[in-house]
N, C-alpha and C positions, 0 to 999 in steps of 0.2 A: 499558129495551126491552133484551133479549138479545143477543148477536150473531147466532142464529140467527133472531129474531123480525126483527131487519135484515136480513137476508140475503133471507129471505122478502118482505120490503115491496121491497128491490130486485129481484128477480126481478119482479114487477107491474112493476115499470118499465121493466125492460127487455123484456117482454114486449109493452109498449106502443110497442118501438123496433123489436118482431118479431126481439129477440134472444133468445137463451137463458141460462139463469143462468148470469154471471162464475165462472172456475172460480176456486178458492177457494187463498188463499196463508197465511191466518189460523189459527194454530193454535189459537187460542182456540176460533176457530166450529166447527173440526173436533173438537174435543174437546166441545162439546154436541152435534155429529152423532153423537160414539160413543155419548153417553147415551141419546141415544133410538134406537140400534140395541141397546143393552143392554136396553132396555123395552120388553119384545113388548105391551106393552099401549099402546104411542104409537103416536097416528094417522099422525106424522113419520116415523116407522121406512121403511117404504118409499123414499120419497124420502131419507131420510138416507145408507141402504144405498147408494143412487145414485149420490149427492154424494159420498159416501166413496170409492166405487170409481173412478166415471167423471171425478170434475169435482174433484180435488184434485191440486194441482200438485207435483211432484216436487222432488228436487235438495234444496238447506238449506233451504227456505223454513219456518218453524214449522208450516206446515200440514204437512210432509212427515214434519216430527216427530213430530207429535201423530198420524200414521197409521203411520207404521214402529213406534213403541213398541206402539200398539192391535194391529198384526199379529202382534208378538214375545208380546203376551200371549195369542192366537190359539194360537199355533204352541208355548207351553208348556203351552198347555191350563186357564190362568188366567183365559180367557174361551172362551164359547162361542157362536159363530153358524154355524146351518146354513148360512145361505149363504155362508159365507167356509171353505172347508175347510182344511186344512192347505196340499193343495197348489196350491192357489187363493190362499193366502196369500202361498207362495213366489212363485209368478208376479205378484204383485202387484207385491213386493219388488223383482222382476229389472225391474222397468218404473220406477223410480224413481229410476236414475242415480246413488248414490253419497250422499254425507251421511250424513245419518242412517239411510237403508236397511242401505247397507255395514256400518256398525257394529254393526246389527243383526243382520246374517247372521254376522259376525264373531263377535259372542257365543256365536252359535250354531253356528257351525264349531268354535269351537275349546273347546267348552264339554262338560261329560261325558257328555249324551246321545249315544250313537252313531249312532243312526238319523236326531235331527236334523241331527246335524254332519254326515254325508254328505250330506243333501239340501242344507244352506246351503251345501256345498260347493261342489255342480253349477251351483247359482244363481251364486258366485261367481266361478264359471269365466268364466262369460259378461260379468262387469262390467269397466269400464276405468276409470271414474272413481274411482280410488283415490288418497289425498292421502299424504301421510308419516305422518300419525297412524294410516291404515292401513298401512302398508306396514312401519313400524317394528311392529307388532302382529307379523304374519305372520314377520319374519325373527328378532324374540324367540322367537316360539313354535317356529320351526324351529330354530332354535338349539337351544331346551328340548328336542330330538326330538319335537316334536310330527307324527305322521305326516299328518294332515289339512292341516297347511303347507306340509309339504314335496310332498302332492299338489298343493296351488295353485300353488306356483315350481314345479313341472312344467307344468304346463298354461300358465301365463303365459309362461315361457321358450319354449314351445312356440307361444305366441300362440293358441291354441285358440277366446281370445275372436273371433279374428277367420278361422281357416281353417275351424272349423266353420259359417259364416255361407253361404247359399246365394250361389251366384256370380250374376252381373248377367245379366238375360237376354240371348240370343242377337240375338231380335228385339223391336224396338219399333215398333210403328206408332202414328203421329201424324195429328192432324188438324188443320190450319191454323187461327188465328183471328189476321187483321192486323188489330194494335192501334192502326197509323197509318202513313201516309206517311209518308216522311223522318226523320229522329235519333228517337227515340222517348227524352223525359227521363225518369229514374225519377218525376218528380212526378207524370205520368201515372198512375203503378203508386202511387206512395204519396203524393198531394198534401203541400207543406210546410205549408199552412194544417189539416191534422189530424193534425197531429205528437203533440198530447197525445193522441191516441187509441190507438198504435203500440203500448203494452204489452197492451189489450184487441185481441187477434187478431180475434176475431168482430167486434167494434167497427168493429174500422181496414180489414177487408175491403171493408166497403161502400162504402167511398172507391177501389175498383179503378179505373178508367177513367171507366164510367158503368154507372150501371143498366140501360141497352139492352144496354152489351156485357157486363155480368153476366149477364143475361138470354139472348145469344146464345151466350155460351160455356155455358152450361148445356145449352142445347137441343145443341150441337154433340155434348157429354158423352152425351145421350141417343140421339142419332142414330148414335152410334160408341160402344157401350160399350166397345170392346174395344182401343181408342185413347187417348192420351194426346192432349191439347189442348194445341201448341205456338202459344205466343205470337210472332207475329213483327213486325219492323219493316220494310215493304219499302221497299225505294230509300233505307235508314237505317241508323243503328247502332241497339241495344237498349241501353238502361240510360246512357244519356249525364248527365253533371250529377254523380251523388254514386254514391254505392255503396249506398245504402237497403236496408239488410236488411229493413225493413217492405215494399219494394216485392217482393222474392223472396216475404218471407213470404204476400203477398198474393196474388202469384201462382201462389205452392204451394197456397192454401187454396183458389183458384176452378179449380185444374188439377191439383195434386199429389196426393200419397198421404198418407193418416196415420200419423204417426211411432209412433205408440202407441196400442191401443186405448182406453186407461187416462188419455190424456193428450189433453182435446179443442183442437180449432184448432190444431194444432202440425201443420202440414203438410211435408212434404218432396218434394224430388227434383221439383222444375219441369222441364221443359224450354222454352227461349225462345231466339228466332234473330233473325237481322238479316242482311240482304244483305249489309253489311259488317261483319258479326260483331258481337259484344257489346263493349260500353267494358270496358278493363281490370277496373278494378276493380268493375264489377256483374259478371265474371265470377268475379271470385275469391269474390263472394259467393253465386253460384251453385253455386259449390263447397261451399261451405260445408253446404250444404245435401243436397249428392250427386245435383244437378241435371245437367243436358247443356246447353251452350252450344254452337249452330249457327250456322257460316259459312257463311252459304247461297251464296254469289256467284252470284244469279241473274238480276241485271243485270249487263252486261259491257259496256265499252267499245267502239262500234263502229269498226272499223280498216280504212282502205284498203288497195289488193292489196300496200304498200310493210312494212306493219305499223303506218302510221302513225294516231293517232286523229284521228276525224271532228271538227269542231264546227260546230255551230250557228251561228244567226247570232249569238248573244250570246258566241261564242269557247267554251263549254263541251261538253266532249265530249260524243257522242250516244249514248245506252246502248242497249241491245236486249236482253231477256229471253229468257235461255237456258231455264229452267221455268217455270212456275208456281205461284205457292207463295197462289193466291186463297184465300180463308175457304173453308174444307171441303174444301181438297185433301187427301186422304189420301196419307200418305209412308211410307215405312219405313224406320227406321234399323237398320243391323245392327252390332253393337259389336265383333263380333271381326272382321268383315272392314275396319271404320272406315269407314263409308261411308253416305252418303245415299239411298235409290233410291226411285223410285216405287211405285206401292201395291203392285204384285204382285211388283217386286223384279228386274223385267225391266230396266231401263234404271238406269245410274249416274248419279245426279245431282251429286254431289260429293262431294269427298274427306274425311273428318271425324277426320283422324287424331289434329288438335290436341284435339279433343272428348275423345280417348279416351287418352290416354297413362297408362302404370300407374297413376301417383299419381290421378289424377281417377277412375282404374276403382274405384281403390280405395274413395276417397270413397264412392262410389257404391254399392259393395258393402256398408261400413259403415253407410250412412244418413246420412253425413257426414264432414267433415273432422275434429272434435271427435273422433271414437272411434279414429280413426286416429293423432291424434297424443298421447294420453294411452296409447292401447295402445303404442305403441313404447316409452314413457317405459315402463310398468309391463311388457314384455319384458324389457329392459334391466336394470331392477331386480332381476327373477327370476332371471337369468343370471348376473349380479354375487353377487347373492345365493347362489345356488347354483356360484359358480367356473366357469360353464364360460364357453363362448362361445354367444351366441344363434345360434340357426340361424335361416338367411336366409329368412325369410317373406314381411315387406312386400319391396315393389320398391325396389331402393338409390338410396338417392341419385343424381339424376342428373348425373355427373362428366365436363364437357366440358372438356378440356385440351389447347391447342394448344402445341404445344414452339415454344420461338424468339419467339412473340407477346407481346407485352405487354398491359399491364391499362387498362382503364379506370376513371376513377373509380370507379365503382359495382361494377366487380368486385373493387378493391381491398377498399373496403368489406363487400363479402360475403365476401371472403375472409379478413377478418379476423376477422368474427363467424361464422361458418362453425362449426356444432354435427355432431360424427357422420360427419364426412367423412375420406377416407383421407392420413392424416397426410403432409405435402409435398407434395400433390398441391393445383397452382394451377390455379384452377376460372375459366373464361371463357365468357359469356354463352349461357347455354342450358342450364346447370345448375341442378337442382332441387335445394336444400339447406334444411335447418333454418337457423334463423338467428338470434342472439341480439339481443333487442329491449333499447331504452336508455332509449326515452323513448315512452311511450303517453297519450295524452289522448280523454277522452270529453266527447262535450259532450251537452246536457241536451234535446234532441227526441230522442236514439238512448239517452241513459243510461239511461231506465228499463228498454229493453230489453236494454241491457248488464248489469245488474243480474240481470234476468230469467236471463240466458244464464249469469251468474255462478254464479247459484241451482241452474239445472239442469245445471250443470256439478259441483256439490258442491264450488265452491270459498269458501274463507273471509278468503283473506289474500292481500296484492299479494305476488309472487314478488319473492323478496331481491334478483335478480338484475338487479330496472328499477331504473334510475338514479332518474329520476323520472316521476310519473304527477300527471297533473290532470284534473278536472271542473270543464267551466266550466256557465254559466248564462248565455252570449253569446246562443242562439238564441231566448232567450224573456226575452229582455231589454226590449223595448220595452214590454211591457202585463202588468202584475201583476194578472193577471184570475184567474177562479176555478180555470182549469185548471193556470195555472202556480202558483199559492197550492197545489193539491190535490199536485201532480208535484214541483215542486221540493226544497222542503226534504228531504222522506222521499228523493229521488233523494241529495243532498248526504250525509246522515244514513248511506246505505247505503255509499257512497264513500270519508267519513271512516272509519269505522268499519274497511273493507276494506284500506286506508293510503294512500290517495289523498289531494294536497293538493287542497283545494275554494275555488270562488269563492266559496260562501256559506258561513260557519260554523254548522254544525249547533248550534253554543250557542250563537249570537249574539253572542260578541264582537268581533267584527270589523265592518266595513261591509261589504255584500255586493257582491264583484265581479262586473259582467256582462262583463269583457273577452273580446274573439272569441279564441275557443281558440286558434285558430293562430297569433296575435300572440305569445300567452302562450308556446305549445309551442316557437315561434323564439327565445324568449327564455329559455328552461330547457333548449335545445340545444346545449351548453355543450362538445362535442366533434365535429368537424367529419368524425371516421371515425362518427358515430354512424346506428343503425337507429331510424327513430321512427314510430309506428304510431298513426293516428289517426283519431277516428269522424267524418271528415267529408273530402268528396272535397279539399277545400283545404288538406289535411295535406301542404304542399310547405315545407320548411324551405330556409332560406339555407345551413344549416351541416347536415354529413350528409345522407343521403339519406330520405325520408318518405315515406310511403304511407298514402293515404287507405282507411278499412277499412270494413267492416260492422261492426255492434255485436256479432256474434259474435265476430270475426276480433279487435275488439279485446279482450271478455273472455278467450279466449284467453290474448292477449299477457299481459294483466292478470296472471292466473292462472299461466301458463306461465314469460313471460316471454321467448317463441320466438313465431317465425311461421316456415312453411313456403312458398316460394314459388320462382319460378324465375329466377335472374339475368336480368334483360331487356336486349338491347341498346342501345347509345346513339345517338346524334345529337347529334355536335361541334359548338356553335354559338359561332362567334367574329367580332369586330367589326373593321371598319376604317374611316378616315376623321375626321371630327369631326362634332359633334353642335352645331345650330345654335344661337344664344343664346334666339332666341325657342322652343327646343322643349322637352316636359316629357319626362322620361324611359319615361313611359307611351305614350310616341307609339312609342318605341325597341322597346318590348313589341307594340305593334300592327305596326311594319314588319318585326320580324321573322317574324309569321305569314304577311305579306303577300310577303314576299322568299321567303320559305322556298316559299309554292307556284309563285310563278313561276320558281323553278330547279329545283321536282324537279316539278311536277305535283299530284301528289298527297301527302297529309298525312302526311309521314315521319316524323310527331312520336307517330303514335299507337301506344299499346301500350309504346313504348319512353320509354328515360331522356333528356331534355335535359339533356346535359352543357352548362352555359352560363361559358364562358371571360369572367366579370364583375368578375374579380380586385379591381378599384379602387372598387366600389362596397359601402359595411357592409352590415350582414345586414339594416337597416330596409329601404336600397332594393332591395338584391336580391331580396327576397322579393316585391317586386312582379312580377320578372316569374317566379318560381319560383310562385305563387299564381295567374298565370294559364295554369302550362302545361296546369294540368287542364283547361282549355275546350278544350286542343289535343288531348282524349283521351290526352296524355302518361302515362303508367305512374307517372312520376316525373321528378323534375331535381334536378339537383346543379350550384352555384356554386363553379367554379376561383375560390380565394381568392388572394392576393398575403398573405404572411406578416404582413407590419403592419397590412394588412386584416381580417385573423384575429383578430391581435391586440386589435385598438381595438374590433371587434367581440364579443369575450368579456368586456372589459372593460366596455363598457356592458352584457351580460349581467349577468355579476355584481353589478353595480349596480341592477338592477332588480330581481333575486333579491334581493339585501339587503333592499329597499322592501318587497318581498311578507314578510321575514320582519318588518320593522318594524311593517307593517301586522297582525302577530299571526298569518298565514298559515301558520306552521309546523307539520307535525304533529308526532306522538307520537315518530314515525324520525329526526327533524332532516333531513328527504329536501333542502330546499332548501340548507341548511347544506353539507350534501353535495356538491349540484351546484356551488355556488361553490367546494367543494375539488377539485373535477375541473376548471374551470375553470382555478385558477390552475398545476395539474399541466399542464393541457395550454399554457398560455404559457408554463411555464418550458419544455417542450422544445420547443418551436417559438425560441425566444430562445436555447436554446443547441445550436441545430441537429440535436437527437436527433432530433425529427422533425417537420421542415418542413410547411408545410399540403398542405393533400390535395392532391396533382395527379395524371393519369395519365402512366401512360410514353409515351414520344417513337414506339414504336412500336405502339403501341394501335391496335385495328382497330375500327371505327365501321362503323355501316349504310348512314351517311351524313354528312356536314357542309355546314352552312350557315352563309355569309359574308354577315352583315349589313352594309351599306355605309353607313353613318351620313349621308354626303353627299345621299343621294336622300331622306334624310327633311328636305321643305322648307315642309311646313305640317301642323298638326294632323289627326288622322287619328281616325276613330269605327269603332267595329266596330257592322255595322247587321244587324239580325233580319231584313231586305228580307221583309217580311210579306206582299208583294202579288208576289214571284218565283213566274211559271209554272209553274217547277219546285220542288213542294211541296218535292222533299229538300236544296232551296236555302237552305229557310227554318229560321230559328232555329239558325241555326250561329255559329261563329265565321270563316268563310271569307269572309266580305266585309266590306273594310275600305275606307273610301272617306276621301279628301281632303275639308275641311270646304268647300273652293271648290265639291263636287260640288252642295252644297246650296243654290248660290246667294243665301243669306241668308235661303232661305223657308220653310225648314224649323221649323213651330212647336213650339216644347217646353213643355212643361204642366208638367211640375215637373223639379226638377234632386235630384241626390242625390250627394253626397258624403259616402261612410263604410264602415264595413264593413272586410274586412281586405286591401282594395287599396290602402288611404291609412294614412300613417305621419304622424310628427308635423310634417313640412314642408310637407305636403298642406294641414293644416289650419291653417299659416302664410299658405299661399299664401291661403287664402281670406280671412284676415285683412287682408294686403297689400294684396289687391283692393280689398276693402271702404274703407281709407284713401285708396288712390290715389283711387278714384271720388268721396268726399267732398272732399277737396282739389282736384277738378276740377270740382266739380257743387253742392257745399255739402251734398248729400245723397245717400242711395241708396234707389234706388225699384226696387221686383221687380215683373216683369213675368209672374213664374210663381215659385211657393213654391221655396224651398229646404230640402233637408233635408241638416243636416249631422250625421253620427256619428261621435265619433272611437272609435279601435278599442279605448282605454286607457282606465282613471282617470288610470294614470301621466301619459301625454300632456298630457291636461286638466290636471293639476297644474303641468306644467310651463309651459304656457301661459299660466297666471296668473301663474304668477313670472315670466315673460319678458314678461306685457303683452298678449298676443294675445287672451286670451279675454275680456278689456275690451270692447271693439270689437266681437266676436262677440255681446256681450250688448247693447250698444248697439243694435245692428239688428235681436235677434232678436225674435220676436212670442210666441216658446213657450221656455221652458229647464226641461229636465227637474228632476226635486224626487227625489230619493231618498228624504225622509222623506214623499212623498206620490205613488207614482207613477201611473202611468196605471193604470185599472181595466178601461178600455175604450180598444179599436183606433180609430185616426181612419181616418175615412173620408170626409172633406172636408178639402181644403187652402185654407187664404187666400194670398195673394202676398205671403208674408212668409218669413223666415229662420226657420228650427225648429232648436235645439240637442237633439238628441236623446241618450237613455243611450249610453254606450258598450254596442256588441253590433251584432248583424248588421244590426235594421231591416229595411227596406226589401228588401235582397239575397235573404234568409231567406224573405220573401212567405209566412210563417206566421202573423200578426199582422198588422203595418202593411202596407198596401198603398196602389199609387198608385189613383186614380180608374181606374174600368173604363174601356179605350177610350183613356187618356193616350199622349201620346208622351213618355216619359221620359229624361233623358240622364243616365248615373251613371257615377260610377267604378267600379260594382260589374263583378263578372265575368258577372253571368246575365242574359243575353239570350233563355232559352229561353220559349216561351209560356206564361203564366199564371203566372209565377215574382214578377216584381215588379209585373208589370201586368195585368190578365184584359181580355177583349175586352167590347166594349159589343155592344150590338144593332147599331148602327150602323157602328162602326169598330174595326179591330184593333188592339190594344194594342201597344206598341212601346218595347223597352227597348235604347237606344242606348247604348253603351259612350263613353266618352271619359275624356282627362286632367280635372284637378283644374280647372286655368283655361278650360277648355273649357265643362266641367260651368257653374260661376260665372258665366261671361260671357253663358252661354245662359239661365240663369235671371233674370239682370236683365234680358235684351233679351227674353224669351221668345221669341227663336228660334235658330236657330245665325249665329254670326258670321262675318262675311267675314274674310278673312287680315290684312285688314288692321284692321279692328275690333280682332280677337286681340293683334295685336302692341303695337297701340298700349295695350291692356289689361293684357300684361305686361311692359311695359318697365321695367326698377330690380327686378322682382322676381326673386329667387332662387329658379328651379326646379330642379327634379331631374336634378343634370345628370353624365354620364356618359363617362368618356372608356376607350378599350380598356389594356387593362393594363398596356400599355409604361410609362402614366403613374405619377406614383408617389400612392400613395393621399393624400398632407395635398393632392393638388391640388383634389378633392371634398369635402373639408371644409367645410359651411355652415352654414345656422341649422338645417338639418333634421337634426343631432344633438345 
């Protein structure tokens, strides 16, 4: 069967699903399509013309290569197609975003045909996705005296590709659609269990919210043809939980505008809003597409005559509505005045200055952030080649400097990595800068989209300025089903070729690694001054500063080695007192949240850096804290470490990277060895005193400070989704922290989960030791609820086997993963046994394995929002409660939450994860966990 016949068969299958023909990325198929176009007698000619013009993906796909080559034939007169005139051929090339299309345009612009050269140059002046191979050709031609090359350089230096674009609309009319009340997780916009379809944008678009919601949005568009639908999180924050580019893509697909008439299902510029604004990482993703994020502030705290909040019977502030955003409300955004008004513009509702910073307006004008990033680089190249100073076209980097004010840790990192800023200028929070990225991570459910983004921006190789880059297989580790089999090997091959270290070897030489991405990035981050970008909201490292990002920002970091963002404000977290012997560090994490809310009333972490002075904990244990900060809506977090602790963490990182090398995971560029070299150099700097461990200045300025009193932590705590709270905006947040005594040992637990990124080696050792203790006390262990255990990495399992802990787990397990015969179907029912699952995300991701609907799950995970770990049944809401490893294990054994006394007996003699404030020596914390 030919490629075209297979495509026609696929079209029929998609018709049954209500889908259009799938966009084409295969060059062999395009070549067949071109054959039908050239054959005037072909019955398929009309369809093939349509597929060629409107359904072929741009960038560096092989399909784009074939399309560009045929358009070149038409322009050179070597092929005649009545429907594709030379002018139309140039128009099609102009929408192909670089790679083969730019190569063709340069061939023509620098060729001998003067008329073609002039027309090609006019198109090239609009293009920004040029790479070194392209700019080198222009520079060489200019040096040789080529007039067209000089003309191109002059245009690029003036940034005419940007200045000649139309300005954004002064007024944007919107009609509201309330997607939900309370915080809206990106799972509502792009469910994790549909991750396999994210690269198929039309198909994935069908999972946005519900079919009913999609119909209501369509109806609103018909009723208000001149307005854009604005998706609203009423009484909550929009886009919590993850960056989820696929969520933004889905919102744009239903409410945005088409990026190009010749590229199907790629829409941009959505408008999203929340009473409490947009989650920081999701807002970044909105900016990637040139969208608008609105902080509505439409509900405010009711205050008494003294200005104090009025509280209800539950002690929560009473809210009053300032203005309505009920579905169907028409509002007006004035982009010049930067304000939201009512429909006719007579009443100002809220200031939107933060939505229309000069940088964000540029993204909107250019159709997204990529064009600005590449445009700035292109302008710099042209100016340097011409030997002139680049005229000020783009909004300058916002440089805020306060004389006499010290630097926080994150300010120090950004100052060290800033690109293109005023020399000698010290930058403080609020500055908006380009920054070099040191480590980049891509994961497997967003990876196919990252690959698409790289192809679309015509990138073919990893930026040489990136120290380390990793492609994981953790999000689809649980089940090796047909979807994973189709997507994962293809993704790994693409990323390996691009220059990343990959969890799965495209050549099949080493064992497939499904290690959790954040854990791997935590190991390969070997400099506390590093900036890390990762395709997951839990990209939160215990060394350097890490930002969870959408698939597009990851692609941009891989291609350019840079990211553009404001320097966030910081909140300083310190500790006092002493941890009780029976407490686990996870309870310190929960206590930080609880005490912060008690001290400040509001979540001061939201949108800011949490600078945690946790210096005596090694990287694995400190990661537990930083990982959790994503759920508090923090922008990122930074660990302030003692010199000795940091050296020991770097030594552990070196050993783990060496194991990766020994397993055969090193790539052609010897990236892993390079990371070991960086770690050794950093250790030498610390030991010599040349450059101690990162720490803030004594006179640094913080937005707020939180002091956590360890003496107040007297019993284990649970983060409760509070699914039946009368105030819907309080459900599924991480704000409800309860001691286990609250449940009076009466809370039934249907399933326990120890795993994913919130656990380290010590947690699995705790499981093993609890089994030993119970066996010694009772002769055997009986589970009243299933207990699912998923270690974060294979290295941890290897170490547990060597130290004798894995054997006790095997003794009591009823299921142990087998990589030679991985599961092909997701589990839907559980027995009251111990399950030893493959390293990876497992239940926390919720896209493959899930608890039974309506279950109450107690987990070490970070995810408690609706439908992620467990869905609702017809009779009961699913609950995902979060606690420490010993609480989870004991609850699974008992089938309920324990009493404090039961808990103390169960953990007696077990080496829990301990923490002492940084004045203690790091050696005092060393235990079985290392």
